[in-house]
N, C-alpha and C positions, 0 to 999 in steps of 0.2 A: 504494498500500500504506499510505503513511505518511500524517497530517495534513499535515507539513509536504512541500510541492511537491520542496523543495530537496533532500530527502533523499532518494536514488538508491538505495540498500543499508541495510539493518536487519539486525542482529542480536540474538539472544536470549539469555537466558541465567537458569539456574533454580541457587542454590545452596541445597542442603538439608545444612542444618545440624542440632546438636543442639539448639540452643535457637529458631533459628527460620528458616524455609523465606525466601528473599529472589527476586526478578525482578527484569531489569534487559533494557530495549528499548534500543540503541543506534542510532540512524542516523548514515549518514555520506554527505557530500555529494560535488560532482564535485571539490571539490578537497581530499577528502581528512580534509574535518575532522570532528570526532566532536560528537555532540548526543543525550544520553540525553533520547528519547520520552517511555518511561514507568518507573517502579522503584516496588518497592512489598516489604511483608516481613509476617510474619505468623508466631503462634506455631507451634514446630515442633511437631509429634504424631508418634508412630508412628516416633522416631530413637533411638537411644542409639551414642552417645561413635561415629556417623560411621557406623552397619549401619542398616537398615529392621528397625525390629521387628514394625509393625502394619501391613500394607500398605494394606489400606483410610483409616486415616488418616492414614497419610504423603502418598497420591496426592490424599487430598480437601484436606490441605493446600496443595500444589502446586498445586491445581487453582485454590484460592480466592488465592493470590497472584500466578498468572499471570494471571487475571479482573481484578484490581486495577490489575497493571500496564498492561494491554490497555487498560483503560478512559480509566486516563489518559493514556496514546498515542494515545486515538484511533484503535486499529487492531487486527487480531487475527494473530497468530503459528502456524504451525502444526509448528514444532520450535526446540528448545532445544538450547544447550551445557551441560552439566551439571558440576558441580565434586563431586570423591572425595577425602575428608579421612581417611576411614575406611582399610578393607578392606586392612589391612596393608602398605601400599605401603612398595616397596622400590625401590631404583635402583643403574643399575650402570654402567660404561661401556667398551663393546667395540669392539674395533681390528680394523680388517682391510686388507689391502693387496693390492693387483695389481702385476703385475710391467708396465713401461709401455716398457722400453728405451731411453730416452734423448732417445725424439722430444717433441713437443710435443703436449702433450695437447687430446684433443679433448669436444666434449659427450658423444661417445659411451662415451668412457673414463669418466667419471663417472657416468652410467647404470649402466654394467659394474659399477663398486665398490659402488653403492649397491643393484643387484639381489645382489650378492654379498654385500652385508651382509646382507641381508634375507631371503637364503636359509639363511642360518646363525642366525638367531636361534634360540636355545632356552629358552624361558621357563619351564623344569620343571615342568609341571602350573599355571602363573600364568597369567594373562590379561596382556599388554601392553596399557599405555595407548599408550606413546610410545615410537616407535623414529624419534630425530632426530638428521639427522648436526650433530654440535657444531663442527669444524671439521677442516679437511683437514690429510695429512702429504705432503711431499714429501723423499722419501728419509730418512723419519725426521724430518724438522726440523716441529715442532711450529706452529700457528697460520696456516695458510694460509685465508682467508677464502673464494676463489677459484682454484681454481687451472688451470681453461682458460686457454689460449695458452703456458703455461710446461713446461719439459723438466722431465724427472725419470726417473731408473733404475724408480723406485716412486713410485707414488700410494698413499697409505691415507687414510682416514677414524676418525673416534673419533665412535660412534655412543651417544648417549644413551640406555639404556632403563629405561622404566619399568613397574614391572608392579605387580599387584594380586590379591587373591584373589580368583580369578572368578563365584563364587556373590555377596557382598554388590554386587560390581559391576551383575550381572543385576536382583539385586533392587533399585537404584536406579533401573536403567534400566525395569523394569518399572512401578516407581510412579508416573512420570514418563509412562510410556505408558498407562498408565489414568488419566492426566488426561488424554486423546486427544492426546501430543503425540508429537512423532516425537524422536528423539537425535540431532543430528547430531556428539557427540562427547562422550567422558569424558573431564575434563582431571582431573590431577593435583594438586588444591587447591595446592602451593607452587609449580607452574609458573604456574599463573593469580596469584596472589599475587605472584609476582616482576614478573610482567607490569604489575602496577600499581604497586609500592612501591618496585620499585630502578631505578636509572638502567644505561643502559648500559655505564658506567665502573665502578660497583658491580661488575656483573654478571663485568666482564673481569679486573677486579684480585683481587678475591677478596671475597666479604661472607657472612654466615650469615644467613639470613630465619628468625624462629623467631614463627609464629603459632599465638597464644593461642584455642584457640576454647573451647567453652563445656565437652567433653567430651574431646577431644584436641586434643594442642598437636606440631602438626607443624617439625621442625626441620632447615633445608636448607642446604647450602653450596652455592655459585654460585663460579665461577670461570673463566677463559676462554671469558666468554659462552654458557658449559652449567652445569649443574646436575650439579654431582659427586656428590654423594648425600644421602639424605635418611632420617631417622627419622623416628615416631612413639612419642608418649607418651602412655599412653591418662590423661593428667589436664589436665584443663581450668578454667576460672572458676568452674564449677559447683560443683565441689572446696572451692572458697572459701565460697559461698554454702552449703555444705552442713555445713562445717566450724563456720561462724556459727551456725545455726539448730540444730545439736546445742550448740554452746557453751553458748548463750543460752536454749534451749527455746522455740525460736521457730517459727512456720511459715516454708518455703522460700520464700514469696513474702514474706513480711517480711524474711527477709535477703537476699533478693534486693534487695528499694528499699534498704534500708539500706547495702548492699555498694556499690551505682550510687550514690546522693546521700551518703552520710557516708563510703563506706569510701575509707580512706590508704592507700600503704603506705611512708609517711615518717611518724615518730614526730616529735613537738617538744615541748617543754617543756611548753606548757600543757594537752598531752593529760589530764593527769591531771585535770585542773581542770576542764574543758570536757566538757559534758553533751550529749550526741544522741539525739533520740526515736527509740525504736524502732519505731513507728507513722508514719503519714502525717499531713498537717494534719487534725484535727477527732476523728482516731483515739487520743488520749490517754488518756483514758478506759472504752476499749470494749475494747480487746484484752487477752487474759492479759497481766500484766509479766515482763518477760521476767527470767531469772535474775540476780539481784543487781542490777536497776533498781531508779528512785525511784519516788515513789509516782505520777509524772508520765509514769513508762516509759518512762527517759530511764538512757540507761548513759554509764559514761567513754568516751570517744575513745579513751583507754590501752589500753581492753579490745577494742576493736572492732580498732584498727591490729595489737594483739597476734595476733588469731587471722589477720588479712589476712595477715600479713608472717610468721608459721609456716607456712603452708599456699606462698607465694611463696617461702620460703628450701628446702624441699622441692622445689619444681619447678624452680628455679633448678637446683639441684645435680644435678636428673636431666638439663637442659639441658647442662649441662656436660659429664656425662657425655660426650653426645649429640654435642656437638661435637670433644670428644675424641676419641672413636669415627672421626667422621668425618676428622679430620685437622686441623681447622680449632683451635690450636693455637700458643702460641710466640708470640714477640714481630712475625713476619710478620704474622700472622694479623689479618685488617681487624675492622671493625665488624659489628658486630651491629643486624639492622633488626627491631624487634620492631613485629607485626600482629597482626589477630585482637578480637575483644569483648574480651579479658581485658585487650588492652594500653590499654585507653581506663582504666582501673583509675588513679585518682590517685595520679602517683607511680611509677607500676609500671616507666619506663623509668629513673627512677633509682636505684630499687631496682634491677633486671636490671646496673643498670652496675658497681654496687658489687658484687655478687654474682660477676658473670663477670669482671670485672677488666678490660673493654675497653670501646669508645667504644659507646653504645646509641644510638638513634633509633627513634621513631615512623615507621610506615609507613600510609600513607593512601591513599586513592585518586587519580590524578591530577586536577588540575580541567579537568573535563570542563562545557560548556555544556549548561544544563539539570539539573546534576545537582544532585537537592534539599539543603540542608543536612544533614537527617538523614542521608542515605544516604553523607556528603563524610567519613564516619570509617573509622576501623580496622576496626572488625566489620564493613563491606563491601569493602574491599579484595578480599576474594575474586571476590566478583559483579562488579564491576568488570573485573576482570583477565580474568576469564571472557568477558565480551563485548570484550575486547582481543584476546584470545587468538585469538579465533575471525575478527576481522578481521583478525590476522594470518597465521591459516592457514599456519603453518610447516609444510615439508615432513618429509614420513613417510615412512622407507623402504619402509615395507607396502605403499605407492600404486606401487614402482616396480618396472615390468614385470621378467622374468628373462631372463637374458641369460647366456650360456657365456663364462665367466671363468677365468682362472690367479689361484688367491686364495691369499694366504697371511693365516692366520688368526692370532691371538695368542690362544693356548688356555690353560687352568690356569695356570699359572704368570706366561706371559707377560702374558697379561689383569693380573694381579696386580698386575705389576711395570710394565705401563703405567701403572695407575691409580695405584700407588702415584708414579710420577712426576709425574705432571698435581698432583698434590696437594702433591709434594715442591718442583714447579714454580712454585705459587702460594704457598703458607704454608712 
């Protein structure tokens, strides 16, 4: 299948963002080592704030990105794992227990428990993207990775459930299918990004992951090895671009270039004296002058930084509200990992560290053989994470067969209490 004969398995992923559509083909050899066989990206079309708005345009962009990656990998792919950043993502932790009676726990008991948890899923009209066992409990004690062979009166499991609005997800799937590809799985973007950016220790001790996309920012909290909660903010790095275009009276293309080349979230004493060009090389006298620009179409860096920081301040305040709602606050809350294309803005991590009042680092894809330098950036973390997620193939309780079991389910206040306890334990 792959050009490299050492590769025994291959995983393909497509990330359909509002700014770009990207594709990666990841190979794995007998030793388990990964190698990027091909990757590509192109400008997104037909997608707005994570939702497909033009089916034909979105499918065409997907097809072109996949074909380019296939050409680099010298292979073809039939199916892909895709990411979902919008569609009203939400998550919860559901808990289920069964009676064991003090005897030794066998594999069948674990299967009974997972089947019982699956049968009790209540998506409330929404689409379940993930329903994964996070960790087990023995007689109410948390943190058991594998209960097999242990004795207990009751065996429980905390299930991490991620849901989304059904119609937008089906539109994403159809856009991929129209590009003549099957969809292996739809993965919530925060889960994929976590695979790429977070260490196992961070996911265990407690960390917040903030993925700033072009038009959507996803905030997720992880602890105890699982995702405890997530929230989406309909704001992204494109809002900075739009603010620049409006403030300076220039086109979006000019504003995007100005943001990427000269933009910064950190003010310096020399910003009022330093002049930065609005246009690209050779365009000084071609483009209409920006509002407040000199005769060479340059503006003071201070004006550029002012617009950038104003929009980032608003985004930071919304992120802070999300973190507080998710229970990630106080002295015990851990660090924040910033990723996504918006994290590539100069000084973004330092700005967020000051605004949020806690340590912030930038999350990028892990070092993988064959990963192009252009794709080893925060903007491609979700894409790499989608491939790593596909390779890990985590257990989903929906694939477990139904079995008869005596079940104790934590409903209503019980679930709320358990989730609150989990948050309180870690934060």
